[in-house]
N, C-alpha and C positions, 0 to 999 in steps of 0.2 A: 780808466782802464777799459779797454775795448774787449767786451766779452767774446767776440768772434776771434780776436787774436789769441785770447787765453785758450779757447777751445782748440784752435789750430796748433798752438804751441804744445798743449797737453797731448794731442794726438801724434805729434812729431816723433817722439821716441818709438812709438809702435810702428809707424809707417817706415821710418828709417830702418828700424830693426828687421821688419819683414823683408826689406830689400838687401840690407847689409849682411844679414846672417843667412841669406839664401845660399845653398851649397855651391851655386855657380859664382857667387861673389866671395865673401869672406867666411861663409859658413863652413866650408871645408877646412880652412885654416883654423877656425875656432874649434871645430870638433877634434882635429888632430892635437891642438894645444891642450885640450882638456882630456884627451884619451877616450873620446866618444866615437861611436860608429853609428851608421844609420840603423843598425839592428838594436843597439842599446838605447837609442833615443825614444822617448815616449812623449806624447802630446801633453802640453800643460793643461791643468784643470782650468775651467772658465773663471773660477774665483781668482786665479793668479793674474789673469788679464785685467780684472777689475781692480785688484790691488796695485797693479802696475800703473793703471790709469790714475789712481789716487796719488801715487808717488810722483807721477809726471805732473799732475796738477799742482802739487806742493812745490815742485821744482820751478814750474812756470810762474808761480807767484813770486818766488825769490828772484828769478831772472828778470821778471818784469820790473820790479822795484830797482834792481841793481843796474839794469840796462837803460831804463828810461828816467831814472831819478824822480820817480813818482809820476812819470808820464806827462809832465807839463802841467800838473794840477796846481802848481804854484804861481799861476798867472803867466805862464809861457816862458819863464826864465830858463827852463831846462830844454827847450826845444830849438832855440836860436842862439848862436854864439854872438859876441859883439861884432865879429867880422862878417856876420850874415850867413855863416854856414849852418845848415839845418841838421839837427840831430835826428830828425825823423826820416831816417833812410835805412834800407836793409844793410848797407855797408857799415853804418855806425854800429848796428847790432852785431855784425860779423866781427868787428874789432873787439867788442866786448866778449863775444864767444871765444875768440882766439886767446884773449888774456885769461879768461876763466879756465880754458882748457890747459894752458901752460901752468897757471898758478894753483889750480885746484885738482883738476882731473888727473893730470900726469903724476903729480906727487902721490896721490892716493893709490893709483894702480902700481906705481913703481915700488912703493912701500909694501903693498900687499904682495907683490912679486917676490920681494926679498924674504919677508917673514913667512909666507905660505910656501916658499920654495917652488914657485911656479916658473914656467919657461918664459923667456923673453917674448916668444911668439904670443903667448897668452896676454901679456901686458900690452903689446903693440896692437893686437886685434881689438881689445877692449878700449884702449885709449883712442884708437881711431874711430870706433863707434861713438863713444861719448863725446869726443871733440866735434865730430861731424854733427851730431844731434844737438849739442849745445849751441854751436854756431848757427844752425838753422833756426833753433828756437829763439835765440837773441835777435837774429835778423827779422823774424816775423814780429816779435814784440816791439822792436824799435820802429820798424816801418809802418806797422798797422796799429797805431795808437788809437 
C-alpha cells in the first residue's frame, strides 16, 4: 500500500467537493434541491472536516483493496494479466470507480430519494459528486500503488 496514494485518495472527496459544490458549479443546484439559500447556509464546524477526512480514509482503505486486489502484494499476480495488460493504470481504477458508482452509489441515493421523498435533482447532484469522487479515488489508488 502506497501511503502517498492513500493520502491523495483520502483528500480527494474534500478537494472534489470544494470544486463540485461551488455555487458556480453544482452548488447552486444542490442548494435548490435541498431548499437552501446563501442566507440560510452556515459554515461547518472544523470537527466536521476532521470527521469527513476520517470517513474518507475508511473509504480509501476499502477502495484500495477492492481496486488493487491487495495491490500486488501476492507476488505480482494482481498487477499483470496473462496477456501482458497492466492493472497499474489510472484507467483500470476508473473502470472500478464506474462499476462501484453504478452498483453501490446510485442504488443508495435512488433508494434514499424514494424513501426520503427527495427531488430527483437532489439524487442526481449527489450521485454525480460521489461517482466523480469514487472514480478519481480508484484511479489514484490503481495507478499509484
